[in-house]
C-alpha positions in Angstrom: 112.8 98.2 155.6 115.8 96.4 157.0 119.4 96.0 155.9 120.3 92.4 155.5 123.8 90.9 155.3 124.5 87.4 153.9 127.6 85.4 154.0 128.3 83.5 150.7 130.7 80.6 150.5 131.6 77.7 148.3 134.4 75.2 147.8 132.8 73.1 145.1 133.3 74.9 141.7 133.3 78.1 143.7 133.5 80.6 140.8 130.6 79.0 139.0 128.4 78.6 142.1 129.1 82.0 143.6 128.4 83.7 140.3 125.2 81.9 139.9 124.1 82.4 143.5 124.8 86.2 143.2 122.7 86.2 140.0 119.9 84.5 142.0 120.1 87.1 144.8 120.1 90.0 142.3 116.8 88.7 140.8 115.2 89.5 144.1 117.5 92.3 145.3 119.0 94.1 142.4 120.8 96.7 144.5 123.3 94.3 146.2 126.4 95.6 147.9 129.1 93.0 147.3 132.4 92.6 149.2 135.7 91.5 147.9 136.0 87.7 147.5 138.4 86.0 149.9 139.9 82.6 149.9 140.5 80.6 153.1 141.3 77.1 154.1 138.4 74.8 155.1 137.5 75.3 158.8 136.4 72.3 160.8 137.3 69.6 158.2 139.9 68.6 155.6 138.7 69.9 152.2 139.3 72.3 149.3 139.8 76.0 150.1 136.6 78.1 150.2 135.8 81.3 148.5 133.8 83.7 150.7 132.2 87.1 150.5 129.4 89.1 152.1 126.5 90.8 150.3 124.1 93.4 151.7 120.8 94.7 150.6 117.8 96.6 151.9 114.5 94.8 152.0 110.9 95.0 153.1 110.6 91.2 153.2 110.1 89.5 156.5 113.2 87.8 158.0 111.7 84.3 157.5 110.9 85.1 153.8 114.5 86.1 153.3 115.7 82.9 155.0 113.4 80.8 152.8 114.7 82.6 149.7 118.3 81.8 150.6 117.4 78.2 151.2 115.7 78.0 147.7 118.9 79.4 146.1 121.0 76.8 148.0 118.6 74.1 146.8 118.9 75.3 143.2 122.6 74.8 143.6 122.3 71.1 144.7 123.1 72.0 148.3 123.5 68.7 150.3 121.9 69.1 153.7 122.4 65.4 154.7 126.2 65.6 155.2 128.1 66.7 158.3 127.8 70.2 159.5 131.4 71.0 158.4 131.8 69.7 154.9 132.3 70.9 151.3 129.5 73.1 149.9 128.3 74.0 146.4 126.9 77.2 148.0 126.4 78.3 151.5 124.2 81.4 152.1 124.0 82.4 155.8 121.8 85.2 157.0 124.2 87.1 159.3 122.2 90.2 160.2 118.7 91.4 159.6 118.5 95.0 160.9 118.8 94.9 164.6 116.7 91.7 165.0 117.8 89.0 167.4 116.4 85.6 166.9 117.5 82.3 168.4 115.1 79.5 167.7 115.0 76.2 165.9 114.7 77.9 162.5 117.0 81.0 162.7 119.9 82.3 164.7 120.4 86.0 164.0 122.9 87.5 164.4 125.0 84.5 163.4 127.8 83.4 165.8 130.2 83.2 162.9 130.4 87.0 162.7 132.8 87.2 165.6 134.4 83.7 165.2 135.5 83.5 161.6 137.7 85.9 159.6 136.1 84.7 156.4 132.8 86.2 157.6 134.0 89.2 159.6 136.5 90.7 157.2 134.1 90.9 154.2 131.3 92.0 156.5 133.5 94.8 157.9 134.1 95.9 154.3 130.4 96.4 153.5 128.9 97.1 156.9 131.7 98.8 158.9 129.4 101.2 160.8 126.6 98.7 161.4 126.2 98.0 165.1 126.0 94.4 166.1 122.7 94.1 168.0 124.1 91.8 170.8 127.6 93.3 171.2 126.6 96.9 170.8 129.8 97.5 168.8 130.3 98.4 165.2 131.4 95.6 162.8 134.5 97.7 162.2 135.3 97.6 166.0 134.8 93.9 166.2 137.1 93.4 163.2 139.7 95.7 164.6 139.8 93.6 167.9 139.8 90.3 166.0 142.9 88.1 166.2 143.9 88.3 162.6 146.5 85.6 163.1 143.9 83.0 164.1 142.8 82.2 160.5 144.6 82.6 157.2 142.6 84.6 154.6 143.5 86.4 151.4 141.7 88.4 148.8 141.3 86.9 145.3 140.7 88.3 141.9 137.2 87.3 141.0 135.8 87.5 137.5 132.1 88.2 137.7 131.4 87.5 134.0 
């Protein structure tokens, strides 16, 4: 069994798409740990603000099975994969951590670089996985968040209605 952490983001009908994506994840992983939802400005392009959160769950599935499951959920939400890397998203599900696995190949990059680069990933991850040790940095997520320059990106918690 491995603990898995997923970054969830949307800036196209974010309330509808995030609710639906979380329901999709719960069908496979009913015991989700869910962070606070945060709002942030788009990073890397001009666009609507994003809603972001992190979910965690324990699984016996292989890392590639989990990645395929996330891709299917994105596809179910009309995720456009033909546009630029930095663009608006109906739903974005990024596999951040899968236990202490390190993979860097054409299909997967785990742990994701975004963990240490983006507040909208790191803050909610620190909320649900504070004591988890980053397998490359050998530091807890809480320590990485504590050292992060919190003035580098604007981010704020939002009230989110799950029903």
